[in-house]
N, C-alpha and C positions, 0 to 999 in steps of 0.2 A: 704345336698350334699355329695355324697362320691365318690371314685373311685374304678374302678378296681385294687384289690392288684397285679395282677399278671400282668396288661398293663406295655408298656414301656414307658416310658418319655423321650423326647429330649430337652435336656436342652441348643442345641445350639440354640433355638430359643430366648433365653434368656443373655444378656449382662450383667454383674453385675461390677457397676462401684461405688459402695458405699465406702463412705471413702478414695476416689482417689484425693480429692481436690475440688470438685465442678466448679467455676469459673462464676456461671450466670452472677452476678453483677445485682445490680437494683432490681425493684420488677419482680412478677411473668408474669407479663402483657406485656413484652416486647415480649415474643414469640407470644402469639394470636395476638396483634395488630402490631406491627413492621413487624413479619414475617410470620403471614400467619399459626399459629400454631392451631389446631384443638383440645379443650378442653371439658372435661365435664362439669368445672365450670369457665374454665380459664378467658375468659371476664367477668363474671360476676364480680368474684373476683378482677378483674382490676379495674372497675367502682367502687366499694364500698372504694379502696384503695385513689382512685385518687377524688371522689366526698365526701366521708365521714370522712376526715383525713387521713394522711401519704401518701401521694399525690407520684408520681414516681421518682423515684432518677435522678439525671443529668445526662444527657450523651445521645450518640446518640443512639436511637433505632434501633439495627441491622434489615437489611432488608432481604427478603428471598434470601438464598443463600451467604447472606454475610459471614456465616460461610461455610469451607467446610463440605463435606458430610461426618457426621458423627464425626464431628471436635472434636477430646479431648484437652482438654489444659494441657498444661505444666505440669508435677507433676501428671496428671491421669492417670491412668491404667486401661483396661479394664481385668478383672481377673474372668472367670468364671469356674474355676478349680471347687472349692468348691462345687460348685452347681451340674456340672458334677458327683462329685463324691458320692454326698449325695441323688440325684434326680436321681433314675434309674427306680422308678417303682411306680406304683400307690398308694403301701403301703405305701413307703415315702411320698406322697402326703398326704395320710391320717392321717401322723402324722407329718410332718414339713408343717409350713406356707410358706417357699419358693418355696419348692417342690409343694406346691398346686397351687401358682401361676403359676409353669410350667407348669402342667397340664390342667390350665383353657385355658392358651394359646396354648397350643397345641391342644385342642380339640377345639376351636374357630378356628383355622387355618387348621386342618382337615375338618371341613364342609365346609369352605370358597373353599378350594381345592376340593372340591370334587362337589360343586353347581356350581362353576365355570367349571370345569369338564363337567357336564350334560348339561350346554347350549354351547358347543365348545369353551370355552375360559380357558385361564392358568391363574390361580392366582399364583402370585408373592408374597412371605409370606414375612411379616416384623419383624424385630425383635425388641424385647421389652430391654428396657435397664432400669435400676434400679439406682437410683443416691440417694445422699443425700443432701440437702440445696439447691444445684446450679448446674447448667450444663448448658453446650455451645451446641447448637444444629444447623442444618441447616437451622433452624429461627430463627435463634438468643439465646439470653442467658435467663436463665429461673430460678428462685428459686422455692422452693415448694410450694409456695403459687398459683402457676398458677394451681396447681390439676394437674392430669394424662391428658397427651396431646399426639396429634400424629402430629408429622411434615411432611406434602407433600414433602418438598425440601428435606428429607433424607430418606423417608420413615421409620423411627424408630417409637416405643411408648414411651415416657418417663413418669416415675412413680416413685414418691418417696415412699415409702412402709408407710409410716407415715401417709398420705392421707389417709387412712381407718380408724386410730383413730379419724383424724378429723373429719370425717364423722358422727361420733357418739359423740365426746364431742362438736364440734362447729356448725354442723348443727342438731345434736339431732336424726340423721337415729337410727334405730336399729342395723344395722352394720349386720355380719355373714358373710361367706366365699360366698355365692352366691349373695350378695349386692358386693362383689369385684370382683365377675365373670361379673355382668351386666356393673360393669364401663370399663373392661377392653375389653368385646365384644361390646360397645359403641366406643373407642377408635379403634378396629380392622373393626366397622363400617365407621369410616372417611378412613380407608385404602380402603377398598373398592372402596368408592366413589373417593377416588384419581386414583384407577386403573381403573376407568369405566367413569373417566372425570369429573363425579358429581363437585368434592370442587371447581373447577372455578365459580359454582353457587351461594356461600356460601358469598354474599356480602352484605353490609349494614346492618341495625340497625332497630328494628320496629317489632309489631306483626307478621307482615306478609312477613318479610325481607327473603332474599336468607339464610342468616345468621340461623335464626332460623329453616327455612324449612330443612337444612342441617342438623343442630343438632337433630330436630325431627328423621329425617330419619335414623340418626345413631342409636337412641333410638330404633326406628321399627327393624332397622338390628340386635341389642343385643336381642331384644325379638325373633327374629326369630331362631337365634341360639340355645336360651333356650327351643323351642319349640322343635329342634333337638338332644341336647346336648346328652342325654341317648339311642340314635338309632345311631348317627353316629360313624362307627368304627374306629380304628386306623389300622396304617400298621400290627398290630395283628389279625385284621379282627373282635375284639371285641372293641364296646364303651368303652371311656376309661372313661368317666361319668355315674354311676350306675344308678341316679336316681335324679331327680330335683320335688322336693315336692312343697304341696301347700304353703308352711311357706316360702319356699325360694322364691316363686313369690311374695309372700306378702312382704318380706324384699326389695327385689328389686322394688317393686312399692312405698314403703314409702321412701326410697332412693331417687325414681326418684321426689316426692311429696316435697321432700328437697333440690331439685336443682334447680328448677323452676325461672326463673328471679324474678315473682312477689315475692315469697318464700322469697329470698334471700335480695330483696331489702326492704321486708317489716320486716323481722326479723334479719338479719345481716346489715342495713342500718339505715337510720335515720327514719324509717317507711313508707317513702313515694315510691308508685308503680310508675314509670316514664316508660310508654307502650313504647317509643321512643326510650330508650337503648335497649329494651328487642335484645337477642341476640341467646337464646337457647330455648326460649318457657318457658311459663308457668308449673307448678306445674301438672296441668289437664291436658295439652298437652302433657305434656312429659310422664306421667302414660298410657296416651289415644294411645300413638302410640308406646310405648313399650309393650303393652296388643294385639295392633292389629298384630305386628310381633308374637307374643308368641302364640296367637289362630288362625293364619292362616298358620305361616310356610311358608311364601311365599314373596318373596325378591320382587316380582312384586307389591305387596301389599303395599310396603312403598314409593310408589312416593309422597312424600310430594309435589313436585313442580308442582301437575298435578290438585290438588284440591284447593276449596277457602272455604274448611271447616278444620281445623287444630285441632278443638275442642274449 
């Protein structure tokens, strides 16, 4: 995956909170369970902590809206000036990791902006916030153990970039830049669900629950973006992403296979798979729905709520 050297980047879609204080408090599952955050692995990690050692910290789990919109703790600052200075073009994205994340977010939001416009709707952009250690959000407090997540209450995507190393060391994924793009596109899929009113359907646990259907749909939306990534023009009129290779897709599918409920419970838990606690879908399902989105390129084909065959 590479970017057009001459394409402009919009660093305003990222807010950098790294090294600014944290303040998450407790384990990461608070956002997912207490506050309605939607993450690529958040509920699963919470389940492992609570069931297989290390249970939740004491204290009250913040409810949705318990923290103000985009709330920043005392001592925290939002400083994206460095990103604005160093992340100006696709050439910067090709040589700097932070800038590559800016480029990925730009591409994802460019696609959804244009897709919404084609259907007569307006896409409202969501900002991604980088943090380290812990963060307070409109959905409550979180630590890095939550994994990347989207908070519907404040419409931000939150990510500790160290998660991408965790994918390789803890989950055994191949990794690579397009793996990171898949994760981010999944989180922006949740933003799309929030804008369209689908998020409220993501309730309960179990193999056919609303939570599973919501997560699989976000995987499918990630695949849809991947289909269009190299043909979606930016404001310059040219696509920011130059190519998406077979190896890129293979790495995304490898990641999907390692963040299914069954895989994580079996390989990172006690070896027992409890279907009643499923919240994200199996590895095979996650692969299937990303592939559905990628092969069709049609968001309408991602309606996981209208099928009895989730895979």
